[in-house]
KETI-5859 format. One line per field, with one value per atom (N, C-alpha, C): residue in three letters; x, y, z; atom name; chain; residue number from 1. Coordinates in pm, whole numbers. Atoms other than C-alpha are relative to their C-alpha. Layout:
residues N
res: Ala  ...
c1: X  ...
c2: Y  ...
c3: Z  ...
atom: CA  ...
chain: A  ...
n: NUM  ...
//
This chain:
residues 102
res: Met  Met  Met  Ala  Ala  Ala  Lys  Lys  Lys  Leu  Leu  Leu  Thr  Thr  Thr  Lys  Lys  Lys  Ala  Ala  Ala  Ser  Ser  Ser  Leu  Leu  Leu  Gln  Gln  Gln  Lys  Lys  Lys  Gly  Gly  Gly  Leu  Leu  Leu  Arg  Arg  Arg  Ala  Ala  Ala  Ala  Ala  Ala  Ile  Ile  Ile  Gln  Gln  Gln  Ile  Ile  Ile  Gln  Gln  Gln  Asn  Asn  Asn  Gly  Gly  Gly  Lys  Lys  Lys  Leu  Leu  Leu  Pro  Pro  Pro  Thr  Thr  Thr  Arg  Arg  Arg  Ala  Ala  Ala  Gln  Gln  Gln  Leu  Leu  Leu  Asp  Asp  Asp  Ala  Ala  Ala  Ala  Ala  Ala  Pro  Pro  Pro  Val  Val  Val  Leu  Leu  Leu  Ser  Ser  Ser  Gln  Gln  Gln  Trp  Trp  Trp  Val  Val  Val  Leu  Leu  Leu  Ser  Ser  Ser  Glu  Glu  Glu  Val  Val  Val  Gly  Gly  Gly  Ser  Ser  Ser  Gly  Gly  Gly  Leu  Leu  Leu  His  His  His  Cys  Cys  Cys  Leu  Leu  Leu  Val  Val  Val  Gly  Gly  Gly  Asn  Asn  Asn  Val  Val  Val  Ser  Ser  Ser  Gly  Gly  Gly  His  His  His  Pro  Pro  Pro  Leu  Leu  Leu  Leu  Leu  Leu  Asp  Asp  Asp  Pro  Pro  Pro  Gly  Gly  Gly  Trp  Trp  Trp  Cys  Cys  Cys  Thr  Thr  Thr  Thr  Thr  Thr  Ser  Ser  Ser  Val  Val  Val  Val  Val  Val  Leu  Leu  Leu  Val  Val  Val  Met  Met  Met  Asp  Asp  Asp  Pro  Pro  Pro  His  His  His  His  His  His  Arg  Arg  Arg  Trp  Trp  Trp  Ala  Ala  Ala  Arg  Arg  Arg  Thr  Thr  Thr  Val  Val  Val  Ser  Ser  Ser  Arg  Arg  Arg  Leu  Leu  Leu  Tyr  Tyr  Tyr  Arg  Arg  Arg  Leu  Leu  Leu  Ala  Ala  Ala  Glu  Glu  Glu  Pro  Pro  Pro  Leu  Leu  Leu  Ala  Ala  Ala  Leu  Leu  Leu  Glu  Glu  Glu  Ile  Ile  Ile  Pro  Pro  Pro  Asp  Asp  Asp  Lys  Lys  Lys  Ser  Ser  Ser
c1: -110  9199  56  -54  9325  151  -144  9673  71  -76  9924  110  -107  10165  110  -109  10497  -43  47  10334  -97  97  10046  69  -76  10289  76  -73  10504  -94  98  10195  -46  43  10077  107  -109  10417  23  -12  10439  -111  112  10095  25  -28  10200  107  -105  10513  -58  63  10305  -83  82  10066  90  -94  10359  59  -54  10488  -107  103  10155  -103  96  9969  -111  110  9643  -93  94  9375  -95  92  9157  -144  143  8779  -40  34  8755  51  -55  8982  -83  81  8780  -139  131  8450  2  -12  8577  42  -52  8711  -113  99  8525  -20  35  8355  7  -1  8427  -87  81  8158  16  -13  8150  141  -138  8529  71  -91  8795  142  -141  9172  47  -41  9324  149  -144  9689  23  -34  9838  137  -131  10177  108  -117  10511  -35  40  10333  -80  80  10135  -148  143  9759  -74  91  9475  -134  135  9111  -92  103  8821  -131  126  8481  -90  101  8177  26  -41  8283  -114  90  8073  74  -64  8177  140  -134  8489  3  -4  8601  18  -27  8695  -84  71  8487  -149  142  8115  -20  28  7957  -5  -1  8008  128  -115  8273  129  -130  8636  111  -123  8989  86  -81  9203  145  -144  9570  52  -62  9811  -25  23  9727  135  -123  10000  -16  31  9838  -149  141  9512  -33  47  9320  -147  139  9010  -81  71  8923  -60  49  8892  -60  71  8759  53  -58  9002  120  -119  9275  59  -71  9536  64  -62  9622  100  -95  9885  -70  65  9628  -88  91  9394  -36  55  9233  -141  135  8920  -57  72  8662  -48  41  8581  -133  127  8220  14  -5  8132  77  -71  8363  -97  79  8229  1  10  8104  32  -42  8290  -31  31  8174  -126  117  7934  -75  74  7658  -7  10  7653  -148  140  7327  -35  29  7356  -80
c2: 93  10915  7  7  10800  22  -21  10885  -135  123  10622  -8  25  10469  -80  81  10301  -145  139  9968  -25  21  10017  9  -10  10122  -130  125  9813  -116  104  9588  9  -18  9737  -40  36  9697  -152  147  9333  -63  54  9268  21  -28  9433  -95  93  9217  -140  132  8904  -8  -2  9004  -5  1  9075  -140  134  8726  -105  93  8572  -38  33  8550  105  -94  8720  -5  1  8818  -119  114  8525  49  -34  8518  52  -45  8554  142  -136  8861  102  -91  9018  19  -11  8940  91  -82  9117  144  -132  9421  101  -103  9753  10  -14  9827  147  -134  10135  -4  -14  10231  142  -132  10522  57  -38  10533  52  -46  10710  -9  -1  10684  144  -140  11017  9  -18  11121  93  -83  11255  63  -58  11347  -105  88  11185  -138  127  10913  -90  78  10796  31  -16  10744  -48  47  10704  -23  17  10611  96  -83  10844  -67  66  10685  -6  15  10601  -132  120  10356  -52  64  10109  -118  112  9847  27  -35  10034  -8  15  9953  130  -126  10314  117  -112  10535  -29  11  10598  -14  8  10514  139  -128  10793  15  -27  10956  2  2  10897  3  9  10919  -105  106  10611  46  -20  10594  -39  25  10543  -145  132  10251  -66  76  9986  -98  98  9723  10  -10  9733  -96  88  9479  34  -40  9654  -109  109  9347  -97  88  9130  80  -92  9433  4  -26  9488  91  -85  9728  -12  -3  9713  137  -128  10051  -21  11  10124  -52  35  10085  -123  114  9810  -44  56  9597  55  -46  9729  -87  56  9559  118  -108  9772  -35  11  9807  79  -71  10010  131  -129  10303  113  -117  10653  17  -18  10702  146  -136  11007  41  -31  10988  85  -84  11257  -60  62  11101  91  -73  11204  25  -36  11393  21  -23  11401  -113
c3: -8  10894  141  -134  11233  -2  -11  11355  -10  17  11244  104  -95  11488  -71  55  11425  -12  2  11511  -115  108  11264  -136  125  10991  -26  15  11052  -36  29  11051  -145  138  10721  -99  90  10558  -2  -3  10675  -85  79  10523  -149  141  10195  -54  43  10177  -16  13  10240  -127  122  9961  -123  111  9729  -21  8  9809  -29  43  9706  104  -104  10037  -1  15  9944  121  -112  10197  -11  -3  10302  -4  0  10269  137  -136  10651  25  -16  10646  -79  81  10365  61  -62  10539  122  -121  10852  -30  36  10663  -22  32  10642  -151  142  10310  -40  59  10097  -125  120  9847  -53  64  9604  19  -28  9633  -125  103  9431  56  -34  9432  -9  -6  9534  27  -21  9500  117  -116  9821  -14  24  9674  -4  12  9593  -55  60  9394  92  -95  9697  -18  16  9692  124  -103  9940  -69  50  9895  74  -60  9959  -36  29  9995  120  -103  10199  72  -74  10471  87  -95  10666  62  -67  10919  51  -47  11026  153  -146  11383  77  -69  11463  -49  60  11233  -12  27  11212  -151  143  10877  -63  70  10625  -80  85  10412  80  -67  10501  -104  77  10368  67  -58  10417  16  0  10498  -139  131  10206  -43  59  9978  -26  23  9980  -116  104  9756  -28  35  9565  -112  106  9359  -27  25  9223  -71  68  9010  103  -107  9323  116  -89  9513  143  -131  9798  -14  -7  9902  140  -129  10177  13  -30  10322  112  -111  10583  125  -127  10859  -4  1  10736  -141  123  10469  -19  34  10292  -111  113  10074  -83  89  9772  -66  70  9663  -130  128  9354  14  -2  9270  -32  34  9231  -152  145  8875  -31  32  8748  -142  139  8389  -6  23  8275  -119  110  8065  -122  126  7701  -28  20  7643  -147  142  7264  -60
atom: N  CA  C  N  CA  C  N  CA  C  N  CA  C  N  CA  C  N  CA  C  N  CA  C  N  CA  C  N  CA  C  N  CA  C  N  CA  C  N  CA  C  N  CA  C  N  CA  C  N  CA  C  N  CA  C  N  CA  C  N  CA  C  N  CA  C  N  CA  C  N  CA  C  N  CA  C  N  CA  C  N  CA  C  N  CA  C  N  CA  C  N  CA  C  N  CA  C  N  CA  C  N  CA  C  N  CA  C  N  CA  C  N  CA  C  N  CA  C  N  CA  C  N  CA  C  N  CA  C  N  CA  C  N  CA  C  N  CA  C  N  CA  C  N  CA  C  N  CA  C  N  CA  C  N  CA  C  N  CA  C  N  CA  C  N  CA  C  N  CA  C  N  CA  C  N  CA  C  N  CA  C  N  CA  C  N  CA  C  N  CA  C  N  CA  C  N  CA  C  N  CA  C  N  CA  C  N  CA  C  N  CA  C  N  CA  C  N  CA  C  N  CA  C  N  CA  C  N  CA  C  N  CA  C  N  CA  C  N  CA  C  N  CA  C  N  CA  C  N  CA  C  N  CA  C  N  CA  C  N  CA  C  N  CA  C  N  CA  C  N  CA  C  N  CA  C  N  CA  C  N  CA  C  N  CA  C  N  CA  C  N  CA  C  N  CA  C  N  CA  C  N  CA  C  N  CA  C  N  CA  C  N  CA  C  N  CA  C  N  CA  C  N  CA  C  N  CA  C  N  CA  C  N  CA  C  N  CA  C  N  CA  C  N  CA  C  N  CA  C  N  CA  C  N  CA  C
chain: A  A  A  A  A  A  A  A  A  A  A  A  A  A  A  A  A  A  A  A  A  A  A  A  A  A  A  A  A  A  A  A  A  A  A  A  A  A  A  A  A  A  A  A  A  A  A  A  A  A  A  A  A  A  A  A  A  A  A  A  A  A  A  A  A  A  A  A  A  A  A  A  A  A  A  A  A  A  A  A  A  A  A  A  A  A  A  A  A  A  A  A  A  A  A  A  A  A  A  A  A  A  A  A  A  A  A  A  A  A  A  A  A  A  A  A  A  A  A  A  A  A  A  A  A  A  A  A  A  A  A  A  A  A  A  A  A  A  A  A  A  A  A  A  A  A  A  A  A  A  A  A  A  A  A  A  A  A  A  A  A  A  A  A  A  A  A  A  A  A  A  A  A  A  A  A  A  A  A  A  A  A  A  A  A  A  A  A  A  A  A  A  A  A  A  A  A  A  A  A  A  A  A  A  A  A  A  A  A  A  A  A  A  A  A  A  A  A  A  A  A  A  A  A  A  A  A  A  A  A  A  A  A  A  A  A  A  A  A  A  A  A  A  A  A  A  A  A  A  A  A  A  A  A  A  A  A  A  A  A  A  A  A  A  A  A  A  A  A  A  A  A  A  A  A  A  A  A  A  A  A  A  A  A  A  A  A  A  A  A  A  A  A  A  A  A  A  A  A  A  A  A  A  A  A  A
n: 1  1  1  2  2  2  3  3  3  4  4  4  5  5  5  6  6  6  7  7  7  8  8  8  9  9  9  10  10  10  11  11  11  12  12  12  13  13  13  14  14  14  15  15  15  16  16  16  17  17  17  18  18  18  19  19  19  20  20  20  21  21  21  22  22  22  23  23  23  24  24  24  25  25  25  26  26  26  27  27  27  28  28  28  29  29  29  30  30  30  31  31  31  32  32  32  33  33  33  34  34  34  35  35  35  36  36  36  37  37  37  38  38  38  39  39  39  40  40  40  41  41  41  42  42  42  43  43  43  44  44  44  45  45  45  46  46  46  47  47  47  48  48  48  49  49  49  50  50  50  51  51  51  52  52  52  53  53  53  54  54  54  55  55  55  56  56  56  57  57  57  58  58  58  59  59  59  60  60  60  61  61  61  62  62  62  63  63  63  64  64  64  65  65  65  66  66  66  67  67  67  68  68  68  69  69  69  70  70  70  71  71  71  72  72  72  73  73  73  74  74  74  75  75  75  76  76  76  77  77  77  78  78  78  79  79  79  80  80  80  81  81  81  82  82  82  83  83  83  84  84  84  85  85  85  86  86  86  87  87  87  88  88  88  89  89  89  90  90  90  91  91  91  92  92  92  93  93  93  94  94  94  95  95  95  96  96  96  97  97  97  98  98  98  99  99  99  100  100  100  101  101  101  102  102  102
//
């Protein structure tokens, strides 16, 4: 996770407010967003969550496992999440179920 700045925090909060007011990410924004696959939602404390997953297409990180900044808004049905620092497209989540061998 990259160091957050006051400017990036403000940008993320503005985006979250826009989403709350009904302005969802556009197809162009989603197409430009990094992809998280094999992701899980992880609690970081005080009721806040981040995503942990395998990222590709990130402008600052090499492909591989990463931890995002705090999730502000998430729509797993439409497969996207807005964190403090950026928008992510969500591929398949990590399957945590243990198959029943009986």
